[in-house]
C-alpha positions in Angstrom: -13.0 -7.3 7.7 -9.7 -9.0 6.9 -11.4 -12.3 6.9 -13.5 -11.2 4.0 -10.5 -10.7 1.7 -10.3 -13.7 -0.6 -7.1 -15.9 -0.2 -5.8 -13.9 2.7 -4.1 -16.4 5.0 -3.2 -16.4 8.8 -6.0 -14.0 9.7 -6.5 -16.0 12.9 -3.1 -14.9 14.2 -2.6 -11.7 16.1 0.0 -10.5 13.6 -0.1 -7.3 11.6 -0.9 -7.8 7.9 1.5 -6.9 5.1 0.8 -5.2 1.8 4.0 -5.4 -0.2 5.4 -5.6 -3.7 7.0 -3.4 -6.4 5.9 0.2 -6.9 4.9 -0.6 -10.5 4.4 -3.8 -12.5 7.6 -3.8 -14.6 7.0 -7.3 -16.1 5.9 -10.8 -15.3 9.3 -12.1 -14.2 9.9 -9.3 -11.7 6.4 -9.5 -10.3 6.7 -13.3 -9.9 10.2 -13.0 -8.3 8.9 -10.6 -5.7 5.6 -12.4 -5.0 7.3 -15.7 -4.6 9.9 -14.5 -2.1 7.6 -12.3 0.0 4.9 -15.0 0.1 7.5 -17.6 1.3 8.6 -15.2 4.0 5.1 -14.5 5.1 4.3 -18.2 5.1 7.2 -18.9 7.4 6.3 -16.1 9.8 2.5 -16.6 9.4 1.9 -13.0 8.4 -1.3 -12.2 6.3 0.1 -11.0 2.9 -1.4 -9.0 0.1 0.7 -8.5 -3.1 0.8 -4.9 -4.4 1.7 -3.6 -7.8 0.5 -0.5 -9.7 -0.6 -1.4 -13.2 -0.1 2.3 -14.2 1.7 5.2 -12.5 -0.4 8.3 -13.2 1.2 10.6 -10.7 4.6 11.4 -12.2 6.9 14.4 -11.7 7.9 14.6 -15.4 6.3 13.6 -18.7 9.1 11.3 -19.5 8.8 9.3 -16.3 7.9 5.6 -16.5 4.2 5.1 -16.3 3.8 1.4 -17.0 3.9 -1.5 -19.5 0.3 -1.1 -20.6 -2.8 -1.4 -18.6 -4.1 -4.7 -20.0 -0.7 -6.4 -19.8 -0.1 -5.3 -16.2 -3.5 -6.2 -15.0 -3.2 -9.7 -16.5 0.1 -10.1 -14.6 -1.6 -9.1 -11.3 -4.3 -11.6 -12.0 -1.7 -14.3 -12.7 0.2 -13.5 -9.6 -2.9 -13.9 -7.4 -3.9 -17.1 -9.0 -0.4 -18.7 -9.2 0.6 -17.9 -5.6 -3.0 -18.0 -4.1 -2.6 -14.4 -2.9 -5.0 -11.4 -2.6 -3.7 -8.5 -4.7 -4.1 -4.8 -4.8 -3.5 -1.9 -7.2 -4.3 1.8 -7.3 -6.9 3.4 -9.5 -7.0 7.0 -10.8 -10.3 7.6 -12.6 -13.9 6.4 -12.1 -13.9 4.1 -15.1 -10.8 2.3 -13.9 -12.6 0.9 -10.8 -14.7 -1.8 -12.5 -11.7 -2.7 -14.8 -9.3 -3.2 -11.9 -12.0 -4.9 -9.7 -12.1 -7.8 -12.2 -8.5 -8.6 -11.3 -7.7 -7.5 -7.8 -9.2 -7.9 -4.3 -8.4 -4.4 -2.9 -8.8 -1.1 -4.7 -6.3 1.6 -3.5 -7.2 5.3 -3.7 -4.0 7.3 -4.1 -3.3 10.0 -1.5 -3.6 12.9 -3.9 -7.1 11.6 -4.9 -8.5 10.8 -1.5 -11.1 13.7 -1.8 -12.4 12.6 -5.2 -15.9 11.7 -4.3 -16.9 10.0 -7.6 -13.7 7.9 -7.6 -14.2 6.7 -4.1 -17.9 5.9 -4.9 -17.0 4.1 -8.0 -14.5 1.9 -6.1 -17.0 1.3 -3.3 -19.7 0.2 -5.8 -17.5 -2.7 -7.1 -18.0 -4.4 -3.7 -14.2 -4.7 -3.3 -12.3 -3.6 -0.2 -11.3 0.0 -0.6 -8.0 1.2 0.8 -7.9 5.0 1.0 -4.5 6.6 1.4 -4.6 9.7 3.6 -3.6 12.9 1.6 -0.3 14.5 2.6 -2.4 17.6 3.1 -5.1 16.2 5.4 -5.4 15.5 9.2 -6.3 12.1 10.4 -9.6 13.4 11.7 -10.5 14.5 8.1 -10.3 10.9 6.9 -13.6 10.1 8.5 -15.3 11.8 5.6 -13.4 9.8 3.0 -14.3 6.6 4.9 -17.9 7.7 5.1 -18.1 8.1 1.3 -17.4 4.3 0.9 -20.0 3.4 3.5 -22.6 5.8 2.1 -22.0 4.1 -1.3 -23.2 0.8 0.2 -19.8 -0.8 1.1 -18.4 -1.2 4.6 -15.2 -2.8 3.5 -12.8 0.1 3.9 -9.3 0.6 5.3 -7.2 3.8 5.7 -3.5 4.3 5.1 -1.2 6.8 6.8 1.6 7.9 4.4 3.1 11.0 5.9 2.2 14.7 6.0 3.8 17.4 3.9 6.6 19.0 6.0 7.9 22.1 4.2 8.3 21.9 0.4 10.4 18.7 0.0 9.9 16.4 2.9 7.2 14.4 4.7 6.8 13.5 8.4 4.6 10.9 10.1 2.4 12.0 12.9 1.8 8.7 14.7 -1.1 10.2 16.7 -3.1 9.8 13.5 -3.1 6.0 13.7 -5.3 5.6 16.8 -7.4 8.5 15.6 -8.2 6.7 12.3 -8.6 3.4 14.1 -11.3 5.0 16.2 -13.5 5.1 13.0 -13.7 1.3 13.2 -11.7 0.2 10.2 -8.2 -1.3 9.9 -5.4 1.3 9.6 -2.2 0.7 7.5 1.1 2.5 7.7 2.9 3.1 4.4 6.5 2.8 5.5 8.1 3.6 2.2 6.1 6.5 0.7 6.2 8.2 4.2 9.9 8.6 3.5 9.6 10.3 0.1 11.3 13.6 -0.5 9.1 15.0 -3.3 9.6 18.0 -5.6 13.4 17.6 -6.0 15.0 20.0 -8.5 15.8 17.0 -10.8 12.1 16.3 -11.1 12.6 12.8 -9.6 11.3 12.1 -6.1 14.0 11.3 -3.5 13.7 9.4 -0.3 15.3 8.1 2.9 15.0 4.3 2.6 17.5 3.7 5.5 14.7 4.8 7.8 12.0 2.3 6.6 12.7 0.0 9.6 12.5 2.9 12.0 9.1 4.0 10.7 7.8 0.4 10.7 9.0 -0.2 14.3 7.3 3.0 15.5 4.1 2.0 13.7 4.0 -1.4 15.2 4.7 0.0 18.7 1.7 2.4 18.3 -0.5 -0.6 17.3 -1.1 -0.2 13.5 -3.1 -3.0 11.9 -1.0 -3.4 8.8 2.1 -2.3 7.0 2.6 -1.2 3.4 6.1 -1.7 2.1 7.3 -1.3 -1.5 10.2 -3.7 -2.1 12.4 -4.7 -5.0 15.4 -7.1 -5.3 17.4 -4.3 -6.9 15.8 -0.9 -5.9 18.4 1.1 -7.9 17.1 -0.6 -11.1 13.4 0.0 -10.4 11.6 2.0 -12.9 9.5 3.8 -10.3 10.2 5.0 -6.7 13.7 3.6 -6.8 14.7 6.0 -4.0 12.1 4.7 -1.5 11.9 0.9 -1.8 13.2 -1.6 0.6 15.8 -4.1 -0.7 14.0 -7.4 -0.8 16.8 -9.2 1.1 16.2 -6.9 4.1 12.5 -7.7 4.4 12.5 -10.9 6.4 15.0 -9.7 9.1 12.9 -6.6 9.6 9.6 -8.5 9.8 11.1 -10.8 12.5 12.0 -7.7 14.6 8.5 -6.3 14.1 6.8 -9.4 15.2 8.8 -9.3 18.5 7.6 -5.7 19.0 4.1 -6.7 18.2 4.2 -9.4 20.8 5.7 -7.1 23.4 3.1 -4.4 23.0 0.3 -6.9 23.0 
């Protein structure tokens, strides 16, 4: 299925693929800076790369949280990034009517974890003909994701991937059950591990989600050792200045050293 994604390079290697970029599109300059650096890294390492950026952040803890720079403006930036760097792109959608709008610009439509049971949203995404990446809800077992996957296929689209992003552990933490990766792979679609959102610490008293970014490499190493097909990593040159998910993103200068280690693990486990 990866070979069907337009502009995705290095699909003939045995490497994992990477979905990476900022949490949200903050502006053209920032998006271009990240896309340029990550694409150069992935070209050097021959890793298939998809640029990710949310054109709007609909799931916020507080009403005054950053939600975006405007849908049309952010989508045009995503389109420009894909064209300029010759990269496939992805963004998340939140309502049925957004599917066709985003599909005009990106190659993969992402269904947020909290919305992974929304039948009409998944169906609308599937009917665009684009690849649909469904994030597993923090409240669902890996086995239950078969039904989300089936909704895409039953809507006439077999281009679907599933993403593990942690399971609710108590009220303010998440934990990754790595057993879920081979379970979801058994459905016949690529499985991605979200290494950054899996380390969120939601529902903090400040109303701003916390995180444990120091463990991103740990989570990624474990995922590659288990045999995950792809990694999802939000990255930013200056995470503390990011307008969304600042507590969870990987500093951009740490990406290449980490990917080199992960490729060695990939080679070792076959």
